[in-house]
Structure formats: C-alpha cells, structure tokens
LOVEX-875188 format. One record per residue (C-alpha): z, x, y; residue in three letters. Coordinates in steps of 0.001 Angstrom, whole numbers, padded with zeros to 6 digits, always signed. Each point is the difference from the previous one (the first is absolute). Layout:
N
ZXYAla...
***
This chain:
283
+000092+000048-000193Unk-001164+000833+004055Unk+002634+000311+002664Unk+002873-002132-000644Unk+001503-001635+003424Unk+004041-000314+000681Unk+001095-002886+002418Unk+003686-000322+001100Unk+001781-002077+002431Unk+002247+000982+002954Unk+003000-000278-001247Unk-000135+003118-002327Unk+000989+001193+003447Unk-002176+003295-000356Unk-002090+000026+003080Unk-003207-001437+001088Unk-000847+003885+000552Unk+000484+001700-002553Unk-000975-003049-002361Unk-003080+000564+001321Unk-000425+003796-000563Unk+000511-000286-003270Unk-002294-003128-000529Unk+001905-002960-000776Unk-000430-002621+002094Unk+002812-001847+001493Unk+000590-003990+000982Unk+002285-000478+002648Unk+002429-003133-000168Unk+001100-001520+003028Unk+003330-000320+001967Unk+000737-003019+002062Unk+002013+000364+003218Unk+000176-003583+001686Unk-003774-001356+000840Unk-001156+004481-000593Unk-001279+000925-002945Unk+000092+003593-001053Unk-002035+002165-002464Unk+002351+001863-001995Unk-000058+004070+000692Unk-003350-000929+001860Unk+001723-001594+002848Unk+003642+000825-000448Unk+001055+003485-001381Unk+003609+000142-001469Unk+001528+000777+003337Unk-001844-002222+002532Unk+000547-002749-003121Unk+004321+000913+000002Unk-000075-000046+004131Unk-001422-003319+000280Unk+002411-001253-003706Unk+002824+001025+002624Unk-000536-002409+002865Unk-001452-002946-002202Unk+002396-003067+000252Unk-001605-001193-003844Unk-001528+001947-002758Unk-003224+000255+000516Unk-002475-001748-003012Unk-002591+002081-002316Unk-002881-000991-001647Unk-002996+001046-002962Unk-003511+000821+000567Unk-002414-002546-000652Unk-001815-000209-003399Unk-003076+000456+002221Unk+001384+003213+001314Unk+000087+001429-003327Unk-003551-001542-001293Unk-001192+002083+003347Unk+001619+003128-001228Unk-001437-000388-003235Unk-003058-001288+001044Unk-000428+003705+002059Unk+000969+002420-002376Unk-002321-001491-002831Unk-002578+000468+002660Unk+001316+003528+000673Unk-001190+000588-003786Unk+004141-000350-001900Unk-000762-001201-003299Unk+003667-001177-000035Unk+003075-000503+001964Unk+003705+000082-000593Unk+001852-001864+002636Unk+003632+000645+000012Unk+003277-002473+001781Unk+002765-000512+000772Unk+002081-002587-002547Unk-001493-003649-000175Unk+003770-001202+000311Unk+000021+001124+003683Unk-003418-000928+001160Unk-002868-001492-000426Unk-002176+002700+000460Unk-000468+000525-003746Unk-001591-003522-000471Unk-002675+000514+003006Unk-001300+003460-002139Unk-000023-001831-002817Unk-001995-002960+001185Unk-002283+002434+001954Unk+000053+002627-003381Unk-001465-003244-002180Unk-003121-000467+002194Unk-000852+003898+000041Unk-003079+000828-001336Unk+001436+003376-001302Unk+003798+000294-001947Unk+002654-000692+002036Unk+003659+001599-001822Unk+002797-001664+001513Unk+003522+001742+000388Unk+003176-001808+000316Unk+002496+003116+000867Unk+002593-002108-000125Unk+001667+001965+003285Unk-000653+001037+003480Unk-000883+002646+001545Unk+000920+003725-001574Unk+000102-001983-003025Unk-003557-000874+000893Unk-001176+002967+001428Unk+000754+001909-003455Unk-001789-002412-002057Unk-003141+000861+003008Unk+000963+003222-000469Unk-000639+000304-003875Unk-003446-001828+000323Unk-001334+001923+002423Unk+001228+003303-001710Unk-001858-001886-002897Unk-002996-000596+001770Unk-000386+003755+001390Unk+000752+001401-003438Unk-003272-002212-000972Unk+001557-002474-002093Unk-002044-003571-000188Unk+001035-003657+000884Unk+001707-000164-003300Unk+001598+002933+000706Unk+001597-000261+003045Unk+001181-003371-000297Unk+002234+000952-002722Unk+000933+003098+002116Unk+001521-002895+002674Unk+001282-002539-002924Unk+001799+003450-001700Unk+001748-000088+003353Unk+001093-003343+000307Unk+001779-000026-003333Unk+001792+003230-000070Unk+000852+000287+004220Unk+003040-001248+001825Unk+001014-001201+003745Unk+003211+000715+000854Unk+001348-000766+003592Unk+003106-000698+002338Unk-000469-001940+002885Unk+002294+000050+003408Unk+000473-004143-000579Unk-001704-002762-002303Unk-000256-001920+003276Unk-003703+000467+000370Unk-000963-000465-003616Unk+002481-003028+000036Unk-002077-001345+003014Unk-003157+000250-000877Unk+000432-000838-003504Unk-000827+002948-002476Unk+003255+000329-001253Unk-000467-001076-002877Unk+003061+000630-002785Unk+001481+001806+003121Unk+000409-003158+001393Unk+003908-000353-000658Unk+001625+002758+000861Unk+002290+000486+002520Unk-001315+003355+001842Unk+002125-000556+003716Unk+003152+000489-002232Unk+001901+003379-000406Unk-003130+001550+000792Unk-001907-000855-002674Unk-003521+001900-000529Unk-001383-001252-002670Unk-002890+002064-001905Unk-002712-002095-001075Unk-002794+000148-001784Unk-002828-001845-001678Unk-000432-001504-003071Unk-002434-000379-003133Unk-001437-003338+002102Unk-000083+001637+003474Unk+002958-001414+001326Unk+002577+001715+001837Unk+003656+000075-001723Unk+002941+001620+000681Unk+000293+003265-002201Unk+003685+000493+000919Unk+002082-000351+003097Unk+001912+002638+001401Unk+002103+001218+003345Unk-001381+001669+002775Unk-003561+001371+000161Unk+001446+003542-000972Unk+000424-001418-003396Unk-002898-002193-000345Unk-001858+003297+000885Unk+001726+002029-002704Unk-000844-003133-002534Unk-003622+000500+000251Unk+000133+003440+000124Unk+002114+000178-003199Unk-002929-002748-002227Unk-002277+001802+001495Unk+001301+003704-001224Unk+000467-002275-003350Unk-003410-000232-000425Unk-000762+003134+000030Unk+001967+000866-002371Unk-003135-001187-002443Unk-002709+002305+001684Unk-000576+000135+003732Unk-000783-002973+002539Unk-001781-000303+002540Unk+001534-001622+004104Unk-000648-002166+002350Unk+002245-000273+002565Unk+000307-003038+002566Unk+001729-000886+003103Unk-000380-002802+002667Unk+000579+002374+003555Unk+002734+002181-001812Unk-000986+003682-000828Unk+003403+001708-000256Unk+000862-002493-002652Unk-002947+001083-002363Unk+000739+003548+000890Unk+003675-001005-001439Unk-001579-001485-002893Unk-002311+003165-000429Unk+002596+002148-000063Unk+002221-001980-002156Unk-002790+000451-002687Unk-000471+003468+000566Unk+003893+000676-000405Unk-000363-001195-003648Unk-002320+002285-001259Unk-003153-003241-000800Unk-002790+001129-001326Unk-002594-001973+002579Unk-002776+000480+002139Unk+000756-001871+003318Unk-003953-001151+000785Unk+001023-002013+003264Unk+002197-001598+002485Unk-001146-003368+001117Unk+000887-001536+003168Unk+000094-003343-000795Unk-002318-001990+002828Unk+000106-003818+001198Unk-000072-002172-003033Unk+002072+001032-002378Unk+002009+001334+003387Unk+000850-003816+000963Unk+001721-000982-004204Unk+001962+004201+000333Unk+000778+000061+003869Unk+001069+003367+001080Unk+001701+002443-001258Unk-000911-000735-003586Unk-000711+003473-002421Unk-001094+000173-003640Unk-001827+001764-002573Unk-003240-001177-002403Unk-000148+002450-003103Unk-001921+000280-003352Unk-000721+002179-002447Unk-002404+003115+001215Unk-003478-001135-000971Unk
***
C-alpha cells in the first residue's frame, strides 16, 4: 500500500505546528465563550484560553467537528494519493468527535480506520506518536492501525486536578462525580477506564502526594521494561518539573517523549494547575 494519512483532533494537545511538520492532519474542536466561538489551538493558545477562563463568569461550552469536516479532510487526503487513513481521537465517552469521524469514514472512497483512544491529551498523543513512528518506519495501513491500538490497549493516563469543579460543572466527571475533593485538601488521582470514562484511581491528600503516587505507578510499570512517558499540565510547568524529578529519583526505566501543555477543550474540564503523565510500554 502507498501513502497512509494520519488524522487526529485538537485534544491531543500536540499543537498544529508540530502536527503539520510531521504530516498529521488535525481537526480542531470548538470552545464557546458566551456568543463567541473559538477553534481549539487555532484561535486560542493554552495561555490565552486560561486567561479567558479566569475572567469568565460561566464555564465555556465545547463542541466537536462535524461529519462534513471529517469528510472534507478524508477526501483531501484521498486526492493527495493516500490509499488509507488512520483517524485517532479522544474518548467517545467524552465527545461526539469519534461519531463524526465514523460517519464520515463510511462515505470515504479510501479505507479509514477509526481509533478510539479511550483517553485525552497526553494519552492521545502517545497513540499518535506510535502510529507516526510506524508509518515513518514503512508500515502499511494495517501496521499503523495495529501500533495505535496496541498503545490504546497498554497505555495509562493518570492525572491530578487542583479542583474537580470544572470537571463536574462540565458534565465530564464520570465515576469521579461523587468525590468530595474540596474537603481536607483531597487531590484525587484520576484515570480513564476501559470504556473511556474518567474514574478515581486513588484519593490523595495534597498535590505533592498525588505527584508521588503518579510517579510510583510509572516506576512500577517500568519494572517489566522501558516505558514511554508524556507529561501534561494546565499552566503548571512547575508541577511537571516536580513530577519529572520524582520519576527520575525513583530510577525509572522510561523515555520522556513529550510535555503537553493542555489546550482549551481539555482545559475547560481540567481547570488550571492540573498535572499528569501518560505512559505505555516502549514500542
């Protein structure tokens, strides 16, 4: 098979410049502040978004690309000579993005393999990188899809929020809905389950202990072999530095391949001062 296109959405938080430089097509989700609509990562950088969020009286709303948006991208790639496409997206439990992609794929004149990453942000980025590395290595459509699905099957995202308020108000708290995080400085470490739904991983008292718990889990995973790691944060680079130092202190066998600054769509639900790590066995 000839060229394979890779498509993703903006919630991978890898940024349009990097994705374009690596021949990955990104479709932005939308963020709505009152009567104004912004394209994630196109109209709003992370720093711009969090400034607007701090000044907003109500939580913004988000929306997915339409099937027509995806259909146009798939048709463009077909016209450029792609013989197949791997389309990689955030958890279907959080957004209708995957449904839009699936509807568009049904009408594509070339095969489109749809990947539900069951996660977001740094977790999604690991799936994209595995697909990209496989394509760069000469892999065909089946191999690229298999590499992406392997990371979906073996990857984990752990993250700690400064507050659950944004997640709850945005209706994305999933099985973490009932946690009383405002009491006793509880900082729950959250994860995504195999249905792509957010759920508690462990309740921790204080940010430092939450960071230590994430580092411990990465260290445990590295005991059976090297893991690839991508950090994420919402305007909290100092917390990423703490997490990285804690992981290194534990002597983990890991390769840090990215530090993700969370964009507007995921930032709407995470809020400021979130930190986390996605990790999976090295591919």
